[in-house]
N, CA, C and O of each residue as an XYZ file, in Angstrom:
204
protein
N      -9.799     -1.562    -23.462
C      -8.636     -0.976    -22.805
C      -7.879     -2.106    -22.098
O      -8.474     -2.874    -21.342
N      -6.592     -2.206    -22.340
C      -5.807     -3.244    -21.658
C      -5.810     -3.025    -20.148
O      -5.806     -1.889    -19.672
N      -5.817     -4.132    -19.403
C      -5.916     -3.993    -17.953
C      -4.679     -3.357    -17.340
O      -4.754     -2.802    -16.244
N      -3.560     -3.425    -18.014
C      -2.361     -2.782    -17.479
C      -2.508     -1.266    -17.419
O      -1.955     -0.619    -16.529
N      -3.249     -0.703    -18.363
C      -3.461      0.746    -18.382
C      -4.262      1.177    -17.150
O      -3.966      2.199    -16.531
N      -5.266      0.392    -16.809
C      -6.080      0.706    -15.638
C      -5.246      0.591    -14.368
O      -5.354      1.430    -13.475
N      -4.421     -0.437    -14.286
C      -3.575     -0.628    -13.108
C      -2.601      0.529    -12.959
O      -2.420      1.050    -11.858
N      -1.981      0.932    -14.043
C      -1.046      2.065    -13.989
C      -1.784      3.338    -13.581
O      -1.263      4.140    -12.806
N      -2.983      3.520    -14.097
C      -3.775      4.690    -13.716
C      -4.123      4.695    -12.242
O      -4.047      5.740    -11.595
N      -4.506      3.543    -11.692
C      -4.830      3.472    -10.271
C      -3.598      3.704     -9.400
O      -3.681      4.358     -8.361
N      -2.465      3.170     -9.826
C      -1.237      3.401     -9.055
C      -0.790      4.863     -9.149
O      -0.259      5.412     -8.183
N      -1.001      5.487    -10.299
C      -0.693      6.912    -10.429
C      -1.616      7.732     -9.529
O      -1.176      8.693     -8.898
N      -2.882      7.358     -9.469
C      -3.819      8.028     -8.569
C      -3.386      7.873     -7.123
O      -3.460      8.828     -6.350
N      -2.934      6.678     -6.745
C      -2.448      6.453     -5.383
C      -1.232      7.331     -5.090
O      -1.111      7.862     -3.986
N      -0.342      7.489     -6.050
C       0.817      8.355     -5.856
C       0.420      9.807     -5.700
O       0.981     10.526     -4.873
N      -0.541     10.235     -6.489
C      -1.047     11.604     -6.376
C      -1.676     11.834     -5.005
O      -1.460     12.872     -4.378
N      -2.451     10.862     -4.550
C      -3.068     10.974     -3.227
C      -2.018     10.951     -2.118
O      -2.177     11.625     -1.101
N      -0.953     10.184     -2.307
C       0.120     10.151     -1.309
C       0.775     11.528     -1.190
O       1.144     11.948     -0.093
N       0.918     12.215     -2.291
C       1.431     13.584     -2.236
C       0.494     14.496     -1.463
O       0.939     15.393     -0.747
N      -0.802     14.265     -1.607
C      -1.776     15.033     -0.847
C      -1.677     14.754      0.642
O      -1.813     15.666      1.458
N      -1.444     13.512      0.996
C      -1.266     13.167      2.416
C      -0.042     13.872      2.963
O      -0.082     14.451      4.048
N       1.036     13.824      2.216
C       2.275     14.475      2.662
C       2.075     15.979      2.845
O       2.597     16.568      3.792
N       1.330     16.588      1.950
C       1.141     18.037      1.997
C       0.183     18.467      3.100
O       0.326     19.561      3.647
N      -0.794     17.623      3.438
C      -1.820     18.047      4.392
C      -1.634     17.494      5.794
O      -2.400     17.849      6.690
N      -0.654     16.644      6.013
C      -0.535     15.970      7.307
C      -0.387     16.943      8.476
O      -1.021     16.744      9.512
N       0.417     17.967      8.343
C       0.660     18.876      9.468
C      -0.503     19.814      9.740
O      -0.671     20.266     10.872
N      -1.307     20.116      8.733
C      -2.365     21.110      8.932
C      -3.751     20.489      9.076
O      -4.574     20.999      9.836
N      -4.019     19.414      8.369
C      -5.366     18.832      8.384
C      -5.252     17.315      8.465
O      -5.346     16.624      7.451
N      -5.050     16.808      9.660
C      -4.830     15.371      9.826
C      -6.056     14.547      9.435
O      -5.913     13.450      8.894
N      -7.250     15.055      9.700
C      -8.454     14.301      9.335
C      -8.537     14.106      7.826
O      -8.860     13.013      7.359
N      -8.255     15.136      7.073
C      -8.272     15.039      5.612
C      -7.165     14.105      5.126
O      -7.357     13.362      4.163
N      -6.015     14.142      5.784
C      -4.923     13.259      5.406
C      -5.309     11.796      5.636
O      -4.935     10.926      4.849
N      -6.047     11.524      6.699
C      -6.480     10.154      6.966
C      -7.487      9.700      5.905
O      -7.456      8.547      5.475
N      -8.361     10.586      5.491
C      -9.300     10.249      4.415
C      -8.533      9.928      3.132
O      -8.874      8.983      2.422
N      -7.503     10.712      2.841
C      -6.688     10.446      1.655
C      -5.951      9.114      1.779
O      -5.783      8.405      0.786
N      -5.512      8.770      2.985
C      -4.860      7.471      3.196
C      -5.822      6.318      2.893
O      -5.430      5.320      2.289
N      -7.057      6.459      3.306
C      -8.057      5.429      3.015
C      -8.257      5.306      1.503
O      -8.383      4.201      0.975
N      -8.285      6.444      0.815
C      -8.435      6.407     -0.639
C      -7.225      5.763     -1.319
O      -7.365      5.099     -2.347
N      -6.044      5.962     -0.743
C      -4.847      5.298     -1.280
C      -4.990      3.789     -1.157
O      -4.678      3.055     -2.095
N      -5.457      3.327     -0.017
C      -5.643      1.887      0.183
C      -6.636      1.333     -0.837
O      -6.412      0.261     -1.400
N      -7.731      2.056     -1.080
C      -8.705      1.610     -2.076
C      -8.098      1.578     -3.477
O      -8.347      0.641     -4.236
N      -7.309      2.586     -3.824
C      -6.713      2.640     -5.162
C      -5.711      1.506     -5.370
O      -5.722      0.845     -6.408
N      -4.859      1.286     -4.394
C      -3.865      0.208     -4.525
C      -4.557     -1.150     -4.494
O      -4.215     -2.047     -5.264
N      -5.531     -1.294     -3.599
C      -6.285     -2.549     -3.557
C      -7.017     -2.823     -4.862
O      -7.059     -3.960     -5.332
N      -7.591     -1.781     -5.443
C      -8.259     -1.937     -6.736
C      -7.291     -2.324     -7.827
O      -7.617     -3.136     -8.693
N      -6.101     -1.749     -7.795
C      -5.085     -2.096     -8.807
C      -4.678     -3.560     -8.680
O      -4.548     -4.265     -9.681
N      -4.483     -4.005     -7.463
C      -4.084     -5.404     -7.254
C      -5.199     -6.343     -7.678
O      -4.951     -7.340     -8.356
N      -6.419     -6.031     -7.284
C      -7.549     -6.888     -7.683
C      -7.770     -6.876     -9.187
O      -8.177     -7.885     -9.762
N      -7.507     -5.746     -9.826
C      -7.692     -5.664    -11.270
C      -6.691     -6.563    -11.984
O      -7.010     -7.149    -13.018
N      -5.480     -6.677    -11.437
C      -4.476     -7.547    -12.036
C      -4.842     -9.024    -11.888
O      -4.533     -9.842    -12.756
N      -5.505     -9.353    -10.775
C      -5.876    -10.753    -10.560
C      -7.095    -11.050    -11.396
O      -7.597    -12.174    -11.380
C-alpha cells in the first residue's frame, strides 16, 4: 500500500474526529477532550508516516 494512502486515511480520521469534537463539546467536554487527543495522535501519525 502506498504511504500516501495511509496518510490520507489518517487525515480523514482526524477530520472525522474533529467533527465529533464539534458535536460533543457543549454536552460532553470530557469525551471531546479524549477525541482531541486522538486527533493529535492521528495527525502526528500521518506526519511521521510521511517522514
